[in-house]
C-alpha positions as CSV (number, residue, x, y, z in Angstrom):
1,M,29.9,-12.1,11.9
2,T,28.3,-9.0,11.2
3,P,25.2,-9.2,9.3
4,T,24.9,-6.8,6.1
5,I,21.5,-4.7,5.8
6,Q,21.1,-3.6,2.2
7,I,18.9,-0.3,2.7
8,I,17.7,0.7,-1.0
9,F,15.3,4.2,-1.1
10,A,13.4,6.7,-4.4
11,S,13.0,9.5,-2.8
12,L,11.4,12.8,-4.2
13,S,11.5,15.4,-1.9
14,G,14.2,14.1,0.2
15,R,11.7,12.4,3.3
16,N,12.6,8.5,2.1
17,Q,16.3,9.7,1.8
18,A,16.3,10.8,5.7
19,I,14.1,8.0,6.7
20,A,16.7,5.8,4.8
21,M,19.4,8.0,6.5
22,H,17.4,7.6,10.3
23,L,17.4,3.3,9.6
24,Q,21.0,3.4,8.7
25,A,21.9,5.8,11.5
26,H,19.7,3.6,13.9
27,L,21.6,-0.1,12.6
28,A,24.7,1.5,11.9
29,A,25.9,-0.2,15.9
30,H,25.1,-3.8,14.9
31,A,25.4,-4.2,11.2
32,Q,27.4,-3.1,8.2
33,T,25.3,-1.5,5.8
34,V,24.8,0.1,2.8
35,V,22.7,3.1,1.6
36,T,21.7,2.9,-2.3
37,E,19.2,5.5,-4.1
38,I,17.0,3.0,-5.6
39,S,17.9,3.3,-9.4
40,Q,21.5,2.6,-8.6
41,A,20.5,-0.5,-6.8
42,D,20.8,-4.5,-7.8
43,A,18.2,-6.2,-7.6
44,Y,20.5,-9.5,-8.3
45,A,22.6,-9.0,-5.5
46,A,19.5,-8.0,-2.8
47,P,20.6,-11.7,-1.8
48,Q,24.0,-11.1,-0.8
49,A,23.1,-9.4,2.0
50,D,21.3,-10.8,4.9
51,A,18.5,-8.1,5.2
52,V,16.9,-5.3,2.4
53,I,14.8,-2.7,3.7
54,L,13.1,-0.7,0.8
55,V,12.1,2.5,1.3
56,S,9.8,4.5,-1.5
57,Y,7.2,6.8,-1.7
58,T,4.3,6.0,-3.9
59,Y,3.6,8.4,-7.3
60,H,0.6,9.3,-8.7
61,D,-2.0,7.4,-8.3
62,G,-0.6,4.7,-6.7
63,E,2.1,3.5,-8.7
64,L,6.2,2.8,-8.4
65,P,8.6,5.8,-8.8
66,D,9.8,5.7,-12.8
67,E,13.5,4.9,-10.6
68,A,12.0,2.2,-9.8
69,Q,10.0,0.0,-12.6
70,D,13.7,-1.0,-13.4
71,F,14.4,-2.2,-9.6
72,Y,11.1,-4.1,-9.1
73,E,10.9,-5.8,-12.8
74,D,14.1,-7.3,-11.9
75,L,13.2,-8.4,-8.6
76,A,11.0,-10.7,-10.3
77,A,13.6,-13.0,-11.9
78,V,15.7,-13.3,-7.9
79,D,15.4,-16.3,-5.8
80,L,15.0,-14.4,-2.4
81,Q,14.8,-18.0,-0.7
82,G,16.8,-16.3,3.0
83,T,16.1,-12.8,2.5
84,Y,15.0,-11.3,5.7
85,F,13.7,-7.8,4.2
86,A,11.2,-4.6,6.0
87,V,9.4,-2.1,3.3
88,C,8.5,1.0,4.3
89,G,7.6,4.9,3.0
90,S,6.2,8.1,3.5
91,S,3.0,8.6,1.2
92,S,-0.3,11.0,1.8
93,T,-3.6,9.7,3.4
94,Q,-4.9,12.8,1.0
95,H,-4.1,10.3,-1.7
96,V,-6.8,7.5,-2.5
97,H,-3.7,4.7,-3.0
98,Y,-2.0,5.5,0.6
99,G,1.5,4.0,0.3
100,R,0.5,1.4,-2.4
101,A,4.0,1.8,-3.9
102,V,5.6,-0.1,-0.9
103,D,2.8,-2.1,-0.6
104,R,3.6,-3.8,-4.2
105,L,7.7,-3.9,-2.8
106,A,6.2,-6.0,-0.1
107,Q,4.2,-8.4,-2.4
108,R,7.1,-8.9,-5.5
109,L,9.8,-9.5,-2.0
110,T,7.2,-12.5,-0.7
111,E,6.5,-13.4,-4.3
112,Q,10.4,-14.1,-4.5
113,G,10.9,-15.7,-1.9
114,G,12.1,-13.0,0.6
115,M,10.6,-13.1,4.7
116,A,9.3,-10.0,5.8
117,V,10.6,-9.3,9.0
118,A,7.8,-6.5,9.8
119,P,4.3,-5.4,8.1
120,V,4.8,-2.4,6.3
121,L,5.4,0.7,7.6
122,K,3.5,3.8,5.9
123,I,4.3,7.2,6.9
124,D,1.9,10.1,6.3
125,G,4.3,12.9,4.8
126,D,7.3,14.2,7.0
127,P,7.8,11.4,10.0
128,S,6.9,12.4,13.3
129,E,8.2,11.8,16.5
130,A,6.1,8.6,17.0
131,D,6.8,7.7,13.4
132,R,10.7,7.7,14.2
133,Q,10.4,5.8,17.0
134,R,8.1,3.0,14.7
135,L,10.7,3.1,12.4
136,D,13.8,2.7,15.3
137,A,11.0,-0.4,16.2
138,L,11.5,-2.2,13.2
139,A,15.2,-1.5,12.8
140,A,15.4,-3.5,16.1
141,Q,13.0,-6.5,14.6
142,V,15.3,-6.5,11.8
143,L,18.7,-6.7,13.9
144,T,16.2,-9.6,16.3
145,T,15.5,-11.9,13.4
146,L,19.1,-11.5,12.1
147,D,20.3,-12.8,15.9
148,S,17.2,-15.1,16.8
149,G,17.8,-16.3,12.2
150,N,14.1,-16.5,12.1
């Protein structure tokens, strides 16, 4: 059976949308993928996917993006037992709280029983070729985990 992967992104500058589309392009040959902007995503539907990849920026002083607030709050009521996840996103090392939003999202997913398939992946600014390779490795880890069932 073909696994389903939900890719949910928050993007202000377009970087994280590009990251989400890069992940989809890498995964599409091996899984059914759905890409959704986070303000349009339903946290309660997350457990229906075999895996969820969240892609987010960090706003201002380490805060979640405004458009991610409802999704984040709704996740607190969702049972994610058996749901694999990965979290990544673009931020800036010039900020005091570099990539804090992706850390908070990963923490919430774990608190709700989700199982991380890879460490949080933070990208400084626009993705470099090395960053794209790390994204490909993250996507491959998601697929490997889904193939092995653990």
